[in-house]
Residue frames relative to the residue before (quaternion, step in Angstrom):
aa qw qx qy qz dx dy dz
M 1.0000 0.0000 0.0000 0.0000 0.00 0.00 0.00
S 0.4826 -0.6741 0.4720 0.3000 3.57 -0.80 0.93
A 0.4996 -0.6944 0.4360 0.2794 3.55 -0.88 1.02
K 0.6291 0.5712 -0.3422 0.4011 3.59 1.13 -0.52
H 0.6734 0.4627 -0.2940 0.4959 3.60 1.25 -0.27
K 0.2138 -0.7683 0.5919 0.1166 3.57 -0.80 1.02
I 0.1869 -0.8089 0.5558 0.0426 3.54 -0.89 1.03
L 0.1736 -0.7444 0.6369 0.1005 3.54 -1.09 0.84
G 0.1946 -0.7734 0.5930 0.1112 3.57 -0.89 0.93
L 0.0601 -0.7809 0.6213 0.0248 3.57 -1.00 0.86
I 0.0935 -0.8036 0.5877 0.0080 3.58 -0.69 1.11
F 0.2708 -0.7552 0.5808 0.1377 3.57 -0.87 1.03
A 0.2490 -0.8322 0.4808 0.1194 3.57 -0.19 1.30
N 0.7577 0.4009 -0.2076 0.4713 3.62 1.06 -0.67
M 0.4618 0.6915 -0.4597 0.3119 3.59 1.20 -0.16
H 0.8313 0.1796 -0.1799 0.4943 3.60 -0.99 0.94
D 0.2509 0.7828 -0.5320 0.2030 3.63 1.13 0.45
E 0.6594 0.5620 -0.3112 0.3904 3.56 0.99 -0.88
T 0.5943 0.6005 -0.3745 0.3821 3.62 1.14 -0.47
V 0.7622 0.1464 -0.1139 0.6202 3.60 1.19 -0.50
F 0.0519 -0.8794 0.4729 0.0202 3.52 0.88 1.09
D 0.6136 0.5645 -0.3655 0.4139 3.60 0.96 -0.76
I 0.7191 0.4363 -0.2515 0.4788 3.58 0.91 -0.91
T 0.7445 0.4194 -0.2253 0.4681 3.61 1.06 -0.69
K 0.3134 0.7585 -0.5153 0.2468 3.61 1.18 0.32
Q 0.8160 0.2124 -0.0756 0.5322 3.56 0.96 -0.88
R 0.7568 0.2746 -0.1842 0.5639 3.59 1.24 0.28
T 0.5563 -0.5830 0.4643 0.3675 3.56 -1.28 0.18
M 0.6496 -0.4741 0.4023 0.4376 3.55 -1.30 0.20
G 0.6507 0.5475 -0.3184 0.4189 3.56 0.97 -0.80
S 0.7442 0.3940 -0.2315 0.4871 3.61 1.06 -0.62
V 0.3540 0.7137 -0.5157 0.3152 3.61 1.21 0.40
L 0.4460 -0.7117 0.4798 0.2537 3.57 -0.83 1.00
F 0.0126 0.8125 -0.5794 0.0629 3.57 -1.04 0.81
G 0.8896 0.1417 -0.0772 0.4272 3.52 -1.17 0.74
G 0.7279 -0.4666 0.2502 0.4357 3.59 1.07 0.59
R 0.8393 -0.0045 0.0246 0.5431 3.62 0.98 -0.70
Y 0.6473 0.5415 -0.3060 0.4405 3.60 1.25 -0.07
R 0.2740 -0.6688 0.6461 0.2452 3.52 -1.47 0.03
L 0.6383 -0.5619 0.3498 0.3930 3.59 -1.10 0.58
I 0.6285 0.5497 -0.3516 0.4232 3.61 1.04 -0.64
D 0.5234 0.6513 -0.4141 0.3610 3.61 1.17 -0.42
F 0.6659 0.5392 -0.3137 0.4092 3.59 1.01 -0.77
P 0.7086 0.3993 -0.2970 0.5002 3.68 0.70 -0.84
L 0.6379 0.5344 -0.3353 0.4417 3.59 1.02 -0.73
S 0.6687 0.4815 -0.2948 0.4839 3.60 0.94 -0.85
N 0.6204 0.5408 -0.3453 0.4510 3.59 1.02 -0.77
M 0.6559 0.5045 -0.3121 0.4667 3.58 0.98 -0.82
V 0.6759 0.4930 -0.2983 0.4595 3.58 0.85 -0.97
N 0.6718 0.4936 -0.2987 0.4645 3.59 0.93 -0.86
S 0.6923 0.4523 -0.2680 0.4943 3.59 1.21 -0.45
G 0.6385 -0.5870 0.3096 0.3897 3.57 1.24 0.33
V 0.4547 0.6626 -0.4737 0.3604 3.61 1.20 0.29
A 0.1632 -0.8358 0.5226 0.0406 3.56 -0.57 1.20
E 0.7380 0.2909 -0.2033 0.5739 3.60 1.29 -0.02
V 0.0452 0.8097 -0.5767 0.0991 3.57 -0.60 1.18
G 0.1363 -0.7678 0.6212 0.0777 3.55 -0.98 0.90
V 0.1993 -0.7701 0.5976 0.1005 3.57 -0.92 0.93
I 0.2081 -0.8042 0.5517 0.0751 3.57 -0.45 1.28
T 0.0758 -0.8161 0.5729 -0.0003 3.58 -0.61 1.14
R 0.2513 -0.7641 0.5730 0.1573 3.56 -1.30 0.21
S 0.7831 -0.1664 0.1588 0.5778 3.59 0.83 -0.96
N 0.8271 0.2473 -0.1723 0.4744 3.57 -1.34 0.27
Y 0.4132 0.7596 -0.4289 0.2613 3.59 1.02 0.69
Q 0.3266 0.7648 -0.5039 0.2332 3.62 1.17 0.34
S 0.6811 0.4735 -0.3009 0.4705 3.61 0.87 -0.88
L 0.6030 0.5517 -0.3505 0.4574 3.58 1.15 -0.61
L 0.6429 0.5154 -0.3171 0.4696 3.58 0.98 -0.86
D 0.6458 0.5175 -0.3141 0.4652 3.57 0.99 -0.84
H 0.6798 0.4992 -0.2948 0.4492 3.58 0.94 -0.86
L 0.7367 0.4331 -0.2444 0.4583 3.59 0.80 -0.97
G 0.1125 -0.8244 0.5445 0.1062 3.58 0.98 -0.78
S 0.7943 -0.2389 0.2158 0.5152 3.56 -0.85 -1.01
G 0.5235 -0.6349 0.4127 0.3907 3.59 1.27 -0.19
R 0.3046 0.8014 -0.4760 0.1962 3.60 1.24 0.24
E 0.6640 0.5252 -0.3199 0.4254 3.59 0.90 -0.86
W 0.7180 0.3915 -0.2383 0.5239 3.59 1.21 -0.49
D 0.4642 -0.6886 0.4226 0.3630 3.58 1.33 0.26
L 0.4955 0.6539 -0.4279 0.3793 3.58 1.02 0.82
A 0.4883 0.6085 -0.4638 0.4198 3.58 1.23 0.39
R 0.3354 0.7464 -0.4890 0.3022 3.55 0.22 1.29
K 0.6058 -0.5843 0.4076 0.3542 3.55 -1.26 0.47
N 0.7710 0.2519 -0.1328 0.5697 3.57 0.99 -0.86
G 0.7870 0.1647 -0.1561 0.5737 3.58 -0.65 1.08
G 0.3754 0.7585 -0.4948 0.1971 3.56 -0.79 -1.02
L 0.6779 -0.4903 0.3849 0.3898 3.54 -1.36 -0.37
H 0.0521 -0.7911 0.6095 -0.0038 3.57 -0.93 0.97
L 0.2298 -0.7595 0.5957 0.1247 3.57 -0.87 0.99
L 0.1235 -0.8356 0.5351 -0.0145 3.56 -0.60 1.22
P 0.1311 -0.8123 0.5658 0.0538 3.62 -0.06 1.25
P 0.6304 -0.5247 0.3908 0.4178 3.61 -1.25 0.21
F 0.7654 0.3450 -0.2813 0.4648 3.55 -1.37 0.20
S 0.1860 0.8227 -0.5161 0.1488 3.57 1.01 0.85
H 0.7850 0.0291 -0.0665 0.6152 3.59 1.18 -0.40
V 0.7486 -0.4596 0.2448 0.4104 3.56 -1.26 0.43
A 0.7252 0.4593 -0.2571 0.4439 3.59 0.91 -0.88
S 0.6374 0.5293 -0.3398 0.4451 3.61 1.21 -0.24
G 0.1014 -0.7883 0.6040 0.0598 3.52 -1.29 0.33
M 0.7319 -0.3334 0.2910 0.5182 3.57 -1.15 -0.57
Y 0.3289 -0.8096 0.4528 0.1770 3.55 -0.26 1.27
R 0.3857 -0.7159 0.5435 0.2083 3.54 -1.25 0.65
G 0.8117 0.0274 0.0211 0.5830 3.58 1.11 -0.57
R 0.7771 -0.3930 0.2482 0.4243 3.51 -1.38 0.08
L 0.6638 0.5152 -0.3163 0.4403 3.61 0.93 -0.86
E 0.6618 0.4840 -0.3081 0.4825 3.59 0.96 -0.80
A 0.6178 0.5392 -0.3456 0.4563 3.58 1.06 -0.69
L 0.6628 0.4994 -0.2994 0.4708 3.57 0.99 -0.84
Y 0.6377 0.5141 -0.3274 0.4710 3.57 1.03 -0.76
G 0.6406 0.5528 -0.3164 0.4289 3.56 1.05 -0.77
V 0.7613 0.3009 -0.1795 0.5456 3.61 1.13 -0.58
W 0.2921 0.8078 -0.4834 0.1686 3.58 1.24 0.33
D 0.5789 0.5829 -0.3849 0.4207 3.61 1.06 -0.60
F 0.6459 0.4999 -0.3149 0.4834 3.59 1.07 -0.72
I 0.6686 0.5005 -0.3064 0.4566 3.59 0.85 -0.96
K 0.6382 0.5685 -0.3163 0.4117 3.56 0.98 -0.91
T 0.7032 0.4717 -0.2730 0.4565 3.58 1.00 -0.79
S 0.5518 0.5998 -0.4054 0.4140 3.62 1.22 -0.23
D 0.3457 -0.7359 0.5440 0.2074 3.57 -1.09 0.72
A 0.3104 0.7811 -0.4853 0.2407 3.57 1.24 0.46
D 0.4012 -0.6848 0.5559 0.2472 3.54 -1.23 0.58
Y 0.8013 0.1310 -0.0276 0.5831 3.56 1.06 -0.86
V 0.2421 -0.7654 0.5854 0.1133 3.53 -1.23 0.60
I 0.1859 -0.7411 0.6354 0.1118 3.56 -1.07 0.86
L 0.1382 -0.7700 0.6196 0.0639 3.57 -0.84 1.03
S 0.0806 0.8074 -0.5798 0.0743 3.59 -0.85 0.88
D 0.3204 -0.6986 0.6035 0.2126 3.53 -1.21 0.64
C 0.4983 -0.6629 0.4748 0.2946 3.58 -1.30 -0.07
D 0.5298 0.6738 -0.3891 0.3374 3.61 1.23 0.20
V 0.6768 0.4377 -0.2972 0.5119 3.61 1.25 0.09
V 0.2098 -0.7577 0.6099 0.1000 3.54 -0.88 1.04
A 0.2980 0.7410 -0.5437 0.2578 3.58 -0.47 1.20
N 0.2792 -0.6936 0.6299 0.2100 3.53 -1.34 0.38
M 0.0735 0.8531 -0.4902 0.1627 3.55 -0.14 1.34
D 0.3626 -0.7085 0.5662 0.2142 3.56 -1.07 0.83
L 0.1841 -0.8248 0.5281 0.0831 3.58 -0.13 1.28
S 0.5368 0.6113 -0.4180 0.4044 3.60 1.18 -0.33
A 0.6194 0.5320 -0.3405 0.4663 3.60 1.11 -0.65
V 0.6212 0.5301 -0.3395 0.4667 3.59 1.10 -0.67
I 0.6390 0.5193 -0.3191 0.4693 3.58 0.98 -0.86
D 0.6592 0.5145 -0.3094 0.4528 3.59 0.90 -0.94
R 0.6571 0.4959 -0.3095 0.4760 3.60 0.97 -0.83
H 0.6185 0.5508 -0.3377 0.4472 3.57 1.02 -0.79
I 0.6859 0.4712 -0.2783 0.4796 3.57 0.92 -0.92
E 0.6531 0.5428 -0.3070 0.4297 3.55 0.95 -0.93
T 0.7455 0.3953 -0.2151 0.4917 3.60 0.93 -0.88
M 0.3316 -0.7644 0.4845 0.2666 3.59 1.33 -0.14
A 0.2198 0.8072 -0.5097 0.2006 3.54 1.03 0.91
D 0.4789 -0.6096 0.5379 0.3312 3.53 -1.30 0.37
I 0.7759 0.0006 0.0399 0.6296 3.55 1.01 -0.94
T 0.1211 -0.7521 0.6401 0.0997 3.58 -1.09 0.71
V 0.1543 -0.7918 0.5893 0.0438 3.57 -0.84 1.06
V 0.3072 -0.7385 0.5706 0.1862 3.58 -0.83 0.97
Y 0.0462 0.8000 -0.5951 0.0617 3.56 -0.85 1.00
A 0.1961 -0.7535 0.6114 0.1411 3.54 -1.33 0.17
K 0.4204 -0.6703 0.5441 0.2791 3.55 -1.16 0.58
D 0.1451 0.7832 -0.5888 0.1375 3.55 -0.87 0.97
V 0.4011 -0.6677 0.5648 0.2725 3.55 -1.27 0.41
L 0.0714 -0.8402 0.5368 -0.0293 3.54 -0.47 1.24
S 0.4390 -0.6563 0.5487 0.2748 3.52 -1.24 0.59
L 0.6831 -0.4621 0.3626 0.4341 3.58 -1.30 0.19
E 0.6408 0.5309 -0.3211 0.4522 3.58 1.00 -0.81
Q 0.6714 0.5018 -0.2996 0.4557 3.60 1.00 -0.78
T 0.6803 0.4932 -0.3080 0.4462 3.60 0.86 -0.89
Q 0.6192 0.5603 -0.3435 0.4296 3.59 1.13 -0.57
K 0.7160 0.3525 -0.2423 0.5518 3.58 1.32 -0.07
S 0.6662 0.5167 -0.2654 0.4677 3.58 1.27 0.27
T 0.3564 -0.6626 0.6022 0.2671 3.50 -1.40 0.19
I 0.1452 -0.8050 0.5745 0.0297 3.56 -0.63 1.20
L 0.2367 -0.8107 0.5295 0.0801 3.56 -0.85 1.02
G 0.2583 -0.7039 0.6362 0.1820 3.52 -1.22 0.66
V 0.0425 -0.8208 0.5683 -0.0399 3.58 -0.52 1.23
N 0.3066 -0.7675 0.5308 0.1876 3.61 -0.76 1.00
D 0.7538 -0.4182 0.2669 0.4309 3.59 -1.30 0.05
D 0.6718 0.4872 -0.2924 0.4751 3.58 1.18 -0.48
G 0.5572 -0.6232 0.3809 0.3951 3.56 1.31 -0.02
R 0.5125 0.6388 -0.4247 0.3859 3.57 1.25 0.17
I 0.3997 -0.7011 0.5390 0.2412 3.55 -1.03 0.83
V 0.0932 -0.8320 0.5468 -0.0027 3.55 -0.55 1.21
D 0.7867 0.1474 -0.0939 0.5921 3.59 1.26 -0.19
V 0.0842 -0.7835 0.6152 0.0238 3.56 -1.07 0.79
L 0.0724 -0.7931 0.6048 -0.0037 3.56 -0.67 1.16
I 0.1618 -0.8015 0.5731 0.0548 3.56 -0.69 1.11
N 0.8412 -0.0950 -0.0035 0.5323 3.55 -0.66 1.21
P 0.1614 0.8361 -0.5139 0.1037 3.63 0.82 0.91
Q 0.4570 -0.6356 0.5448 0.3006 3.54 -1.34 0.35
M 0.4597 0.6544 -0.4686 0.3753 3.58 0.22 1.28
S 0.1130 -0.7735 0.6167 0.0927 3.55 -1.30 0.17
G 0.5472 0.6100 -0.4562 0.3470 3.57 -1.29 0.25
A 0.7610 -0.3330 0.2713 0.4863 3.57 -1.27 -0.43
C 0.0404 0.8165 -0.5679 0.0954 3.59 -0.72 1.10
N 0.3891 -0.6348 0.5996 0.2935 3.51 -1.37 0.30
L 0.1339 -0.8418 0.5227 0.0153 3.54 -0.12 1.35
S 0.3792 -0.7079 0.5487 0.2325 3.58 -0.77 1.02
L 0.2716 -0.7730 0.5554 0.1421 3.56 -0.93 0.96
N 0.4813 -0.7139 0.4063 0.3060 3.58 1.29 0.40
I 0.5240 0.5453 -0.4547 0.4704 3.54 0.99 0.97
F 0.0068 -0.8241 0.5626 -0.0662 3.58 -0.65 1.14
V 0.1423 -0.7642 0.6238 0.0811 3.55 -1.16 0.71
L 0.1731 0.7611 -0.6128 0.1238 3.56 -0.99 0.87
S 0.5727 -0.5839 0.4313 0.3809 3.57 -1.18 0.42
K 0.6125 -0.5605 0.4066 0.3812 3.55 -1.18 0.55
E 0.6499 0.5259 -0.3213 0.4448 3.59 0.98 -0.81
F 0.6589 0.4880 -0.3099 0.4813 3.59 0.98 -0.83
L 0.6214 0.5366 -0.3355 0.4619 3.58 1.04 -0.79
K 0.6226 0.5458 -0.3340 0.4505 3.58 0.99 -0.83
N 0.6694 0.5219 -0.3044 0.4324 3.57 0.87 -0.96
I 0.7290 0.4293 -0.2637 0.4634 3.60 0.79 -0.97
V 0.6437 0.5240 -0.3364 0.4450 3.63 1.02 -0.70
L 0.6969 0.4573 -0.2860 0.4727 3.59 0.85 -0.89
E 0.6236 0.5132 -0.3432 0.4796 3.60 1.08 -0.64
A 0.6385 0.5353 -0.3214 0.4499 3.58 0.97 -0.88
A 0.6432 0.5247 -0.3245 0.4535 3.59 0.98 -0.82
S 0.6925 0.4760 -0.2829 0.4624 3.58 0.98 -0.79
R 0.7333 0.3898 -0.2190 0.5122 3.58 1.21 -0.49
S 0.4360 -0.7179 0.4348 0.3248 3.60 1.32 0.13
M 0.3774 0.6832 -0.5240 0.3409 3.57 0.97 0.87
Y 0.1030 -0.8369 0.5368 0.0283 3.59 -0.95 0.80
S 0.6954 0.4705 -0.2781 0.4667 3.62 1.15 -0.48
F 0.3838 -0.7339 0.5186 0.2126 3.58 -0.60 1.15
E 0.6719 0.5037 -0.3009 0.4519 3.59 0.94 -0.88
K 0.7445 0.4178 -0.2362 0.4641 3.60 0.77 -1.02
D 0.7791 0.3967 -0.1932 0.4454 3.55 0.74 -1.09
I 0.7466 0.3335 -0.2093 0.5363 3.61 1.17 -0.40
L 0.7558 0.3939 -0.2435 0.4629 3.59 0.44 -1.17
Q 0.7459 0.4064 -0.2291 0.4753 3.57 0.78 -1.02
A 0.7310 0.4555 -0.2579 0.4378 3.59 0.72 -1.03
R 0.8117 0.2611 -0.1092 0.5110 3.60 1.06 -0.66
S 0.2480 0.8018 -0.5104 0.1873 3.58 1.12 0.58
H 0.7035 0.4272 -0.2677 0.5010 3.61 1.15 -0.51
E 0.6397 0.5212 -0.3233 0.4634 3.57 1.25 -0.31
Y 0.7554 0.3016 -0.1685 0.5568 3.57 0.96 -0.87
K 0.4378 -0.6460 0.5454 0.3059 3.54 -1.27 0.41
I 0.0220 0.8074 -0.5831 0.0872 3.54 -0.15 1.36
M 0.1165 -0.8176 0.5637 0.0134 3.55 -0.51 1.24
G 0.3344 -0.7271 0.5637 0.2044 3.55 -1.22 0.53
Y 0.1327 -0.7462 0.6455 0.0939 3.56 -1.17 0.68
R 0.2610 -0.8041 0.5173 0.1329 3.57 -0.49 1.19
H 0.2714 -0.7377 0.6017 0.1415 3.55 -0.88 1.06
E 0.2414 -0.8188 0.5116 0.0976 3.56 -0.57 1.19
G 0.6426 0.5817 -0.3195 0.3829 3.59 1.16 -0.48
Y 0.7383 -0.3901 0.3203 0.4474 3.51 -1.38 -0.23
F 0.1316 0.7725 -0.6176 0.0672 3.56 -1.14 0.67
S 0.1101 -0.7378 0.6562 0.1138 3.51 -1.37 0.32
K 0.1983 -0.7704 0.5954 0.1121 3.57 -0.95 0.86
I 0.2574 -0.7788 0.5603 0.1157 3.55 -0.73 1.13
D 0.1880 0.8001 -0.5483 0.1544 3.59 -0.33 1.23
S 0.7694 0.1426 -0.1249 0.6099 3.59 1.26 0.29
M 0.6500 -0.4920 0.3879 0.4300 3.56 -1.27 0.20
N 0.6302 0.5397 -0.3298 0.4504 3.57 1.07 -0.74
S 0.6798 0.4728 -0.2967 0.4757 3.60 0.92 -0.87
Y 0.5967 0.5474 -0.3586 0.4643 3.60 1.12 -0.62
Y 0.6601 0.4985 -0.2988 0.4760 3.56 0.94 -0.91
K 0.6748 0.5044 -0.2940 0.4515 3.57 0.88 -0.96
A 0.6514 0.5244 -0.3216 0.4441 3.60 0.94 -0.86
N 0.6496 0.4961 -0.3147 0.4825 3.58 1.03 -0.75
M 0.6800 0.5030 -0.2945 0.4447 3.57 0.87 -0.94
E 0.5938 0.5778 -0.3629 0.4265 3.60 1.13 -0.58
L 0.5964 0.5769 -0.3651 0.4221 3.59 1.17 -0.42
L 0.5536 0.5942 -0.4015 0.4234 3.59 1.22 -0.20
N 0.5942 0.5125 -0.3541 0.5088 3.57 1.32 -0.17
S 0.4360 -0.7385 0.4484 0.2518 3.59 -0.54 1.15
D 0.6016 0.5594 -0.3635 0.4394 3.60 1.09 -0.61
N 0.6597 0.4982 -0.3053 0.4726 3.59 0.97 -0.84
R 0.6357 0.5220 -0.3317 0.4619 3.59 0.99 -0.77
A 0.6540 0.5199 -0.3151 0.4503 3.58 0.98 -0.83
K 0.6663 0.4990 -0.2993 0.4664 3.59 1.06 -0.74
L 0.7193 0.4489 -0.2434 0.4710 3.57 1.06 -0.75
F 0.7811 0.2541 -0.1259 0.5562 3.58 0.92 -0.89
K 0.0051 0.8307 -0.5516 0.0748 3.54 0.07 1.37
S 0.5394 -0.6571 0.4259 0.3096 3.56 -1.01 0.83
D 0.7054 0.4587 -0.2790 0.4627 3.60 1.04 -0.69
T 0.7639 0.1624 -0.1314 0.6106 3.60 1.23 -0.35
P 0.0727 -0.8543 0.5137 0.0306 3.60 0.42 1.19
I 0.3834 -0.6562 0.5898 0.2729 3.53 -1.33 0.37
Y 0.2310 -0.8024 0.5416 0.0969 3.56 -0.55 1.22
T 0.0062 0.7815 -0.6239 -0.0029 3.55 -1.23 0.50
K 0.6709 -0.4809 0.3589 0.4357 3.56 -1.26 0.16
V 0.3310 -0.7523 0.5415 0.1766 3.55 -0.86 0.99
R 0.0438 -0.7710 0.6352 0.0072 3.55 -0.92 0.99
D 0.3710 -0.7585 0.4989 0.1953 3.56 -0.85 0.98
N 0.1063 0.8019 -0.5731 0.1310 3.56 0.50 1.21
A 0.5499 -0.5725 0.4839 0.3684 3.53 -1.27 0.40
P 0.6116 -0.5423 0.4022 0.4125 3.63 -1.16 0.37
A 0.6107 -0.5353 0.4243 0.4006 3.58 -1.23 0.37
K 0.2140 -0.7727 0.5877 0.1081 3.55 -1.11 0.76
F 0.1453 -0.7861 0.5985 0.0522 3.56 -0.99 0.90
G 0.3473 -0.7713 0.5029 0.1778 3.53 -0.65 1.17
I 0.6428 -0.4850 0.4088 0.4294 3.55 -1.32 0.18
G 0.7897 0.2568 -0.2127 0.5150 3.58 -0.75 1.03
A 0.4801 0.6548 -0.4514 0.3702 3.60 1.24 -0.03
S 0.1180 -0.7845 0.6070 0.0459 3.57 -1.14 0.69
V 0.0269 0.7960 -0.6018 0.0590 3.59 -0.76 1.07
K 0.0203 0.8022 -0.5943 0.0545 3.57 -0.76 1.09
N 0.8727 -0.0460 0.0269 0.4853 3.56 -1.04 0.89
S 0.5036 0.6386 -0.4216 0.4011 3.57 0.78 1.04
L 0.3418 -0.6846 0.5969 0.2412 3.54 -1.32 0.40
I 0.0576 -0.8087 0.5849 -0.0247 3.55 -0.56 1.19
A 0.2918 -0.7790 0.5323 0.1573 3.58 -0.55 1.16
D 0.6480 -0.5114 0.3823 0.4152 3.56 -1.29 0.25
G 0.7472 0.3989 -0.3006 0.4384 3.53 -1.21 0.59
C 0.5372 0.6258 -0.4117 0.3877 3.61 1.25 -0.11
I 0.1639 -0.7421 0.6395 0.1156 3.54 -1.27 0.56
I 0.0560 -0.8230 0.5643 -0.0313 3.57 -0.45 1.25
E 0.0170 0.7972 -0.6020 0.0421 3.56 -0.66 1.16
G 0.6938 0.4394 -0.2693 0.5030 3.59 1.28 -0.23
K 0.6518 -0.4873 0.4051 0.4165 3.56 -1.18 -0.69
V 0.0241 -0.7904 0.6113 -0.0331 3.57 -0.86 1.04
E 0.0764 0.8065 -0.5783 0.0966 3.57 -0.75 1.06
N 0.8470 0.0031 -0.0504 0.5292 3.60 -0.90 1.02
C 0.4887 0.6649 -0.4155 0.3826 3.58 0.88 0.96
I 0.2338 -0.7060 0.6398 0.1939 3.51 -1.40 0.25
L 0.0623 -0.8033 0.5920 -0.0196 3.54 -0.59 1.21
F 0.3224 -0.7562 0.5441 0.1682 3.56 -0.74 1.11
R 0.7682 -0.3951 0.2492 0.4378 3.55 -1.34 0.09
G 0.8632 0.2132 -0.1388 0.4360 3.53 -1.13 0.77
V 0.4155 0.7026 -0.4825 0.3177 3.61 1.18 0.36
K 0.1557 -0.7819 0.5982 0.0808 3.56 -1.08 0.77
V 0.0760 -0.7672 0.6365 0.0197 3.56 -0.85 1.04
E 0.2673 -0.8212 0.4880 0.1268 3.56 -0.35 1.27
K 0.7449 -0.4426 0.2783 0.4144 3.55 -1.34 0.31
G 0.8235 0.2464 -0.1976 0.4713 3.53 -1.04 0.86
A 0.5532 0.6075 -0.4030 0.4031 3.61 1.23 -0.18
E 0.1496 -0.7644 0.6214 0.0856 3.55 -1.15 0.71
V 0.0265 -0.7930 0.6072 -0.0420 3.55 -0.69 1.16
K 0.0464 0.8148 -0.5718 0.0839 3.58 -0.59 1.16
N 0.8712 0.0743 -0.0465 0.4830 3.57 -1.20 0.68
S 0.5411 0.6370 -0.3673 0.4081 3.57 1.06 0.77
I 0.2899 -0.7072 0.6172 0.1871 3.52 -1.39 0.35
I 0.0419 -0.8001 0.5979 -0.0238 3.57 -0.53 1.19
M 0.2575 -0.8041 0.5196 0.1310 3.58 -0.41 1.22
Q 0.8307 -0.3368 0.1545 0.4154 3.51 -1.40 0.26
E 0.8784 0.0743 -0.0867 0.4641 3.51 -1.18 0.89
G 0.3336 0.7265 -0.5239 0.2941 3.57 1.08 0.65
V 0.1771 -0.7746 0.6003 0.0914 3.56 -1.15 0.67
I 0.1165 -0.7694 0.6269 0.0383 3.55 -0.80 1.09
G 0.3629 -0.7895 0.4605 0.1815 3.56 -0.42 1.27
Q 0.7276 -0.4454 0.3150 0.4159 3.53 -1.36 0.20
K 0.8742 0.0687 -0.0898 0.4723 3.52 -1.16 0.88
C 0.3217 0.7151 -0.5394 0.3069 3.58 1.05 0.80
D 0.1930 -0.7418 0.6278 0.1351 3.55 -1.24 0.50
I 0.0280 0.8252 -0.5546 0.1035 3.58 -0.21 1.33
S 0.1104 0.8020 -0.5760 0.1134 3.60 -0.74 1.02
Y 0.8430 0.0105 -0.0627 0.5341 3.60 -0.92 1.01
V 0.4325 0.6771 -0.4597 0.3783 3.55 0.83 1.09
I 0.1478 -0.7361 0.6511 0.1113 3.57 -1.18 0.68
T 0.0458 -0.7894 0.6117 0.0231 3.59 -0.62 1.08
D 0.4062 -0.6994 0.5356 0.2428 3.56 -0.94 0.92
K 0.7647 -0.3832 0.2501 0.4537 3.58 -1.31 -0.02
K 0.8769 0.1138 -0.0950 0.4573 3.53 -1.28 0.71
V 0.3310 0.7124 -0.5379 0.3059 3.58 0.93 0.91
E 0.1373 -0.7842 0.6017 0.0643 3.57 -0.94 0.92
I 0.0932 -0.7764 0.6226 0.0291 3.56 -0.77 1.08
A 0.3840 -0.7589 0.4829 0.2084 3.56 -0.50 1.21
S 0.6915 -0.4951 0.3390 0.4022 3.55 -1.28 0.36
H 0.8414 0.2265 -0.1796 0.4567 3.54 -1.33 0.57
R 0.4618 0.6505 -0.4787 0.3665 3.61 1.03 0.68
M 0.1656 -0.7609 0.6188 0.1036 3.55 -1.18 0.67
L 0.0349 0.7905 -0.6064 0.0782 3.57 -0.68 1.17
T 0.0499 0.8169 -0.5674 0.0908 3.55 -0.74 1.08
G 0.1028 -0.7457 0.6554 0.0622 3.54 -1.04 0.93
S 0.4256 -0.6529 0.5168 0.3543 3.56 -1.04 -0.76
Q 0.6988 -0.4819 0.3203 0.4205 3.56 -1.25 0.31
N 0.7372 0.3990 -0.2229 0.4977 3.59 0.99 -0.82
Y 0.7810 0.1716 -0.1039 0.5915 3.59 1.20 -0.44
P 0.0875 -0.8204 0.5642 0.0312 3.60 0.29 1.22
L 0.4723 -0.6645 0.5089 0.2764 3.54 -1.13 0.73
Y 0.1596 -0.7982 0.5771 0.0650 3.58 -0.72 1.09
I 0.1045 -0.7753 0.6218 0.0367 3.57 -1.00 0.95
G 0.4550 -0.7571 0.4147 0.2184 3.54 -0.61 1.23
K 0.7193 -0.4773 0.3254 0.3859 3.52 -1.36 0.44
G 0.8585 0.1628 -0.1370 0.4665 3.53 -0.98 0.97
A 0.4204 0.7224 -0.4646 0.2925 3.61 1.23 0.12
I 0.1756 -0.7512 0.6266 0.1108 3.55 -1.21 0.63
I 0.0556 -0.8203 0.5687 -0.0228 3.56 -0.60 1.15
């Protein structure tokens, strides 16, 4: 990224909460736990920091207490600084704003913050895509093509259920977006929008203030779709690994894909690491007779039973005789003695008493809510 261009990053923490409603009842999409020790917001935030973005605003709407706890001052992302740094932007930022309905209203609600930034360009990102991405290359392409808006997309084969929760792009040979389909009834190979957008601050000002005066709130419908022939909207294809979280099934699948070492290598790169909040937990402990196969075990876990094809977050305890397979056990979960657990997702601080049998399926994992005792 050219040093002469200053970049502002804006992350929408609550966008797409409804797609995994069970998990987001008490938290934002950005603070959904992922991969044993991460939150979904870690990925767009780390991508921005690794790409040289020194000022990031996180736009929230509701249930953001756990997000505030996770982000703190932004120290882990090197964003605890006097100039720029990390800014948490709750709703009702000024008198004329309220609980936003879409991306444009959210931007209008925090416009006083955006206005004071000396950035030349703005990166907008949601938290529903897990990827390790060089955003500086997107900025360079945006400047090179003199685009009004650049949209990051990826080619993928999608089912009908997936496309009904996605924005699909029509891209011509020059890389220009000529068609935008929102939640279409289709399947097959598609250009899937990854909900990452680049535009100049001045252009963003024009569309946000116009949208406010016309009561428009949807960036996809009112800007990308309605004005694809009026504005120069370019596509930037992401070639690397990614997962899009748009259902409980996709959340489960994205986590399970991390058990493949090739996928982990593509996502967690040494030169562009994914940062997260550091907790000083003790190392994981394995009892005599414990068995662990093809699993990710976070620090602080105590394993005395059998664990296979699982992701265990910090502080999970699996007691003697318990068997846990193909499951995701979030922080401080307790699996009692001689339990049989398969294809289950337990939220934080779930306790399963001894001699219980819980079984879901690969396509429909059984979800148990935060703090439940079974």
